[in-house]
Kinemage of the C-alpha trace (Angstrom):
@kinemage 1
@onewidth
@group {chain A} dominant
@subgroup {mainchain}
@vectorlist {calphas} color= white
{ca met a 1} P 0.852 9.874 14.737
{ca gln a 2} L 1.387 13.144 12.894
{ca lys a 3} L -1.741 14.188 10.988
{ca ala a 4} L -2.559 17.291 9.003
{ca asn a 5} L -4.212 20.152 10.824
{ca phe a 6} L -4.792 22.981 8.371
{ca pro a 7} L -6.058 26.313 9.694
{ca pro a 8} L -9.124 27.790 7.959
{ca ser a 9} L -6.959 30.370 6.180
{ca ile a 10} L -4.999 27.622 4.393
{ca val a 11} L -8.146 25.752 3.371
{ca ala a 12} L -9.660 29.002 2.110
{ca arg a 13} L -6.581 29.663 -0.004
{ca val a 14} L -6.797 26.196 -1.549
{ca leu a 15} L -10.526 26.596 -2.269
{ca ala a 16} L -9.943 29.956 -3.908
{ca arg a 17} L -7.174 28.583 -6.091
{ca arg a 18} L -8.636 25.191 -7.009
{ca gly a 19} L -12.356 25.344 -6.334
{ca thr a 20} L -12.267 22.240 -4.164
{ca asp a 21} L -10.527 21.170 -0.991
{ca his a 22} L -9.262 17.885 -2.487
{ca ile a 23} L -8.218 18.277 -6.086
{ca phe a 24} L -7.327 14.586 -6.538
{ca ala a 25} L -10.309 12.989 -4.816
{ca asp a 26} L -11.171 11.357 -8.153
{ca leu a 27} L -8.543 8.645 -7.680
{ca asn a 28} L -8.377 6.135 -10.520
{ca pro a 29} L -7.197 2.951 -8.763
{ca ala a 30} L -5.625 1.430 -11.859
{ca arg a 31} L -3.496 4.537 -12.375
{ca thr a 32} L -2.487 4.989 -8.739
{ca ala a 33} L 0.816 3.890 -7.181
{ca leu a 34} L 1.897 3.861 -3.565
{ca val a 35} L 5.461 5.166 -3.192
{ca val a 36} L 7.080 4.329 0.147
{ca ile a 37} L 10.163 6.414 0.812
{ca asp a 38} L 13.098 5.211 2.954
{ca leu a 39} L 11.380 3.059 5.583
{ca gln a 40} L 14.718 1.399 6.240
{ca leu a 41} L 16.521 0.396 9.399
{ca ala a 42} L 18.910 3.296 8.865
{ca phe a 43} L 16.031 5.656 9.711
{ca met a 44} L 14.154 3.460 12.179
{ca asp a 45} L 16.553 1.323 14.254
{ca glu a 46} L 18.945 3.039 16.671
{ca ala a 47} L 21.264 0.025 16.683
{ca val a 48} L 22.234 0.354 13.006
{ca gly a 49} L 20.801 3.700 11.933
{ca his a 50} L 22.440 7.062 11.320
{ca ala a 51} L 19.418 9.399 11.303
{ca val a 52} L 16.653 7.650 13.195
{ca cys a 53} L 13.150 9.128 13.172
{ca pro a 54} L 11.198 7.326 15.923
{ca ala a 55} L 7.850 8.412 14.467
{ca ala a 56} L 8.604 6.377 11.346
{ca arg a 57} L 7.914 3.188 13.284
{ca glu a 58} L 4.423 4.439 14.131
{ca ile a 59} L 3.306 4.820 10.517
{ca val a 60} L 4.074 1.240 9.460
{ca pro a 61} L 0.493 -0.053 10.043
{ca asn a 62} L -0.923 2.754 7.881
{ca val a 63} L 1.612 2.099 5.128
{ca asn a 64} L 0.755 -1.603 5.143
{ca arg a 65} L -2.950 -0.774 5.040
{ca leu a 66} L -2.439 1.533 2.073
{ca ala a 67} L -0.362 -1.090 0.278
{ca ala a 68} L -3.105 -3.675 0.686
{ca ser a 69} L -5.739 -1.244 -0.571
{ca val a 70} L -3.692 -0.173 -3.586
{ca arg a 71} L -2.971 -3.780 -4.572
{ca ala a 72} L -6.630 -4.746 -4.211
{ca ser a 73} L -7.555 -1.814 -6.453
{ca gly a 74} L -5.191 -2.793 -9.263
{ca gly a 75} L -2.508 -0.234 -8.492
{ca gly a 76} L 1.179 -0.724 -7.772
{ca val a 77} L 3.386 -0.541 -4.697
{ca phe a 78} L 6.952 0.775 -4.880
{ca trp a 79} L 9.404 0.535 -1.970
{ca ile a 80} L 12.257 3.044 -2.267
{ca lys a 81} L 15.612 2.465 -0.561
{ca asn a 82} L 17.919 5.400 0.074
{ca thr a 83} L 21.369 4.274 -1.025
{ca ser a 84} L 24.913 5.554 -0.681
{ca asp a 85} L 27.765 4.488 -2.954
{ca ala a 86} L 31.123 5.787 -4.165
{ca arg a 87} L 29.471 8.021 -6.759
{ca cys a 88} L 27.756 10.010 -4.036
{ca glu a 89} L 31.144 11.178 -2.775
{ca thr a 90} L 31.924 12.912 -6.067
{ca glu a 91} L 28.638 13.445 -7.943
{ca trp a 92} L 26.914 14.710 -4.779
{ca ser a 93} L 29.932 16.171 -3.046
{ca val a 94} L 27.975 19.051 -1.533
{ca met a 95} L 26.142 16.510 0.616
{ca gln a 96} L 29.511 15.406 1.951
{ca asp a 97} L 30.660 18.988 2.478
{ca ile a 98} L 27.746 19.931 4.729
{ca ser a 99} L 28.254 16.956 7.069
{ca thr a 100} L 30.965 16.287 9.607
{ca pro a 101} L 33.457 13.518 8.774
{ca ala a 102} L 31.934 11.397 11.525
{ca met a 103} L 28.418 11.819 10.143
{ca arg a 104} L 29.579 11.088 6.595
{ca ala a 105} L 31.124 7.818 7.759
{ca lys a 106} L 28.050 6.918 9.789
{ca arg a 107} L 25.729 7.572 6.847
{ca ala a 108} L 27.836 5.500 4.467
{ca ala a 109} L 27.949 2.631 6.957
{ca ala a 110} L 24.160 2.697 7.313
{ca met a 111} L 23.123 3.356 3.712
{ca thr a 112} L 25.467 1.208 1.634
{ca glu a 113} L 23.784 -1.653 -0.166
{ca gly a 114} L 24.195 -4.916 1.754
{ca thr a 115} L 24.513 -3.304 5.181
{ca pro a 116} L 21.863 -3.880 7.887
{ca gly a 117} L 20.787 -0.240 7.772
{ca his a 118} L 19.985 -0.434 4.073
{ca gly a 119} L 17.294 -3.049 4.604
{ca leu a 120} L 13.574 -2.318 4.777
{ca trp a 121} L 11.883 -2.343 8.180
{ca pro a 122} L 10.986 -5.991 8.887
{ca thr a 123} L 7.258 -5.536 9.580
{ca leu a 124} L 6.548 -3.813 6.280
{ca asp a 125} L 4.254 -5.964 4.145
{ca val a 126} L 6.394 -6.245 1.017
{ca arg a 127} L 4.895 -8.632 -1.530
{ca pro a 128} L 6.489 -10.375 -4.533
{ca glu a 129} L 4.423 -8.329 -6.967
{ca asp a 130} L 5.734 -5.061 -5.512
{ca glu a 131} L 8.760 -3.248 -6.888
{ca val a 132} L 11.800 -2.413 -4.755
{ca leu a 133} L 14.331 0.076 -6.057
{ca lys a 134} L 17.229 2.243 -4.955
{ca lys a 135} L 17.596 6.021 -5.076
{ca tyr a 136} L 20.800 8.012 -4.746
{ca arg a 137} L 19.456 11.461 -3.817
{ca phe a 138} L 16.791 12.733 -1.442
{ca ser a 139} L 14.222 12.780 -4.255
{ca ala a 140} L 13.172 9.588 -6.015
{ca phe a 141} L 11.952 11.681 -8.977
{ca leu a 142} L 15.063 13.765 -9.615
{ca pro a 143} L 16.448 12.812 -13.054
{ca gly a 144} L 19.228 10.283 -12.588
{ca ala a 145} L 18.440 9.635 -8.930
{ca ser a 146} L 16.391 6.512 -9.643
{ca asp a 147} L 14.374 4.923 -12.412
{ca leu a 148} L 11.088 5.303 -10.531
{ca pro a 149} L 9.456 7.742 -12.994
{ca glu a 150} L 10.191 5.401 -15.900
{ca arg a 151} L 8.841 2.399 -14.007
{ca leu a 152} L 5.663 4.250 -13.075
{ca arg a 153} L 4.988 5.436 -16.606
{ca ala a 154} L 5.731 2.001 -18.070
{ca arg a 155} L 2.855 0.606 -15.993
{ca gly a 156} L 0.475 3.464 -16.735
{ca phe a 157} L 0.538 5.186 -13.332
{ca asp a 158} L -0.034 8.938 -13.276
{ca thr a 159} L -0.931 9.389 -9.583
{ca val a 160} L 1.414 8.783 -6.668
{ca leu a 161} L 0.614 8.421 -2.976
{ca ile a 162} L 3.726 9.623 -1.153
{ca thr a 163} L 4.513 7.997 2.201
{ca gly a 164} L 7.592 7.319 4.334
{ca thr a 165} L 10.259 9.303 6.158
{ca val a 166} L 11.229 11.939 6.727
{ca thr a 167} L 8.289 14.070 5.687
{ca asn a 168} L 10.221 17.286 5.139
{ca val a 169} L 13.294 15.893 3.390
{ca cys a 170} L 13.109 12.852 1.122
{ca cys a 171} L 9.305 12.660 1.068
{ca glu a 172} L 8.840 16.353 0.320
{ca ser a 173} L 11.657 16.371 -2.236
{ca ser a 174} L 10.064 13.408 -3.999
{ca ala a 175} L 6.581 14.945 -3.898
{ca arg a 176} L 7.740 18.267 -5.360
{ca asp a 177} L 9.737 16.630 -8.151
{ca ala a 178} L 6.906 14.208 -8.909
{ca met a 179} L 4.479 17.089 -9.444
{ca met a 180} L 7.003 18.909 -11.634
{ca ser a 181} L 7.466 15.666 -13.601
{ca asn a 182} L 3.701 15.744 -14.307
{ca phe a 183} L 2.497 13.197 -11.755
{ca arg a 184} L -0.596 13.833 -9.643
{ca val a 185} L 0.685 13.905 -6.054
{ca val a 186} L -1.119 12.946 -2.853
{ca met a 187} L 0.837 13.221 0.378
{ca val a 188} L -0.691 10.866 2.940
{ca ser a 189} L -0.563 12.844 6.175
{ca asp a 190} L -0.555 9.997 8.697
{ca ala a 191} L 1.685 7.733 6.616
{ca asn a 192} L 4.594 10.178 6.637
{ca ala a 193} L 6.870 10.781 9.614
{ca ala a 194} L 9.121 13.656 10.642
{ca asn a 195} L 11.264 14.467 13.652
{ca ser a 196} L 8.839 17.097 14.904
{ca pro a 197} L 5.196 18.089 14.357
{ca glu a 198} L 6.358 21.494 13.134
{ca glu a 199} L 8.490 20.062 10.331
{ca his a 200} L 5.742 17.635 9.368
{ca gln a 201} L 3.071 20.327 9.254
{ca ala a 202} L 5.202 22.767 7.257
{ca thr a 203} L 5.649 20.211 4.483
{ca leu a 204} L 1.971 19.304 4.400
{ca val a 205} L 1.031 22.974 4.023
{ca ser a 206} L 3.465 23.395 1.117
{ca ile a 207} L 2.164 20.333 -0.680
{ca tyr a 208} L -1.493 21.183 -0.053
{ca thr a 209} L -1.266 24.782 -1.243
{ca thr a 210} L 1.013 24.287 -4.233
{ca phe a 211} L 2.259 20.833 -5.199
{ca gly a 212} L -0.642 18.437 -4.830
{ca asp a 213} L -3.166 17.128 -2.350
{ca val a 214} L -3.029 15.945 1.249
{ca met a 215} L -5.257 13.161 2.574
{ca asp a 216} L -5.109 10.771 5.510
{ca thr a 217} L -5.065 6.989 5.262
{ca asp a 218} L -8.786 6.583 5.949
{ca met a 219} L -9.664 8.961 3.131
{ca val a 220} L -7.369 7.303 0.589
{ca val a 221} L -8.575 3.810 1.454
{ca gly a 222} L -12.193 4.982 1.291
{ca leu a 223} L -11.743 6.629 -2.103
{ca leu a 224} L -10.062 3.535 -3.543
{ca ala a 225} L -12.786 1.277 -2.171
{ca gly a 226} L -15.494 3.536 -3.567
{ca ala a 227} L -13.859 3.559 -6.984
{ca arg a 228} L -13.682 -0.241 -6.943
{ca gln a 229} L -17.391 -0.473 -6.195
{ca val a 230} L -18.269 1.890 -9.029
{ca ala a 231} L -16.146 -0.129 -11.451
{ca ala a 232} L -17.609 -3.482 -10.357
């Protein structure tokens, strides 16, 4: 499991800039949404995947735990599915240009709606009251990439807990764009997965110093539980 491990110099920088080490520790459960990025077979199952991150399988219990806590607190759970379609070949042609023909074909075969790779990992605890939606870029918050921001705002959510894979690509892209779309962002350190500890840690440092907050699953669950008790 890849957790955050910030050196004292990073924590000191955050304290100097914000006056506290966790700027979003005042979680309002009713305004908090869990956003789960790309925990699909395409990124988790070697048999059907195109860019498998083995560590993504390890975070599933934490993601399920967070989902249960968010639901119990009156928040919402959103499962995001990375999707490839014909538009991506023209509207996002640069993505095609920086991949080999073989990799482009493999990605399309794994990420097209209706293919095995497009499906969510089977042990994820997806409930009927949750929302499942597609995105067509790395970021779920990029205008036109998905309707996630509109769905969040329609239900009154202003805080997002970012989880999923991979930490330094789709999760980081979503976190950065969420903050710049005026959402309060918490990256959950041990509910994100990358292909190396170095990539994982680099993203967490960027989010923590500039784009939002970083907490682990225990902290998020504890804050939500505490807020529920206060409200009761």
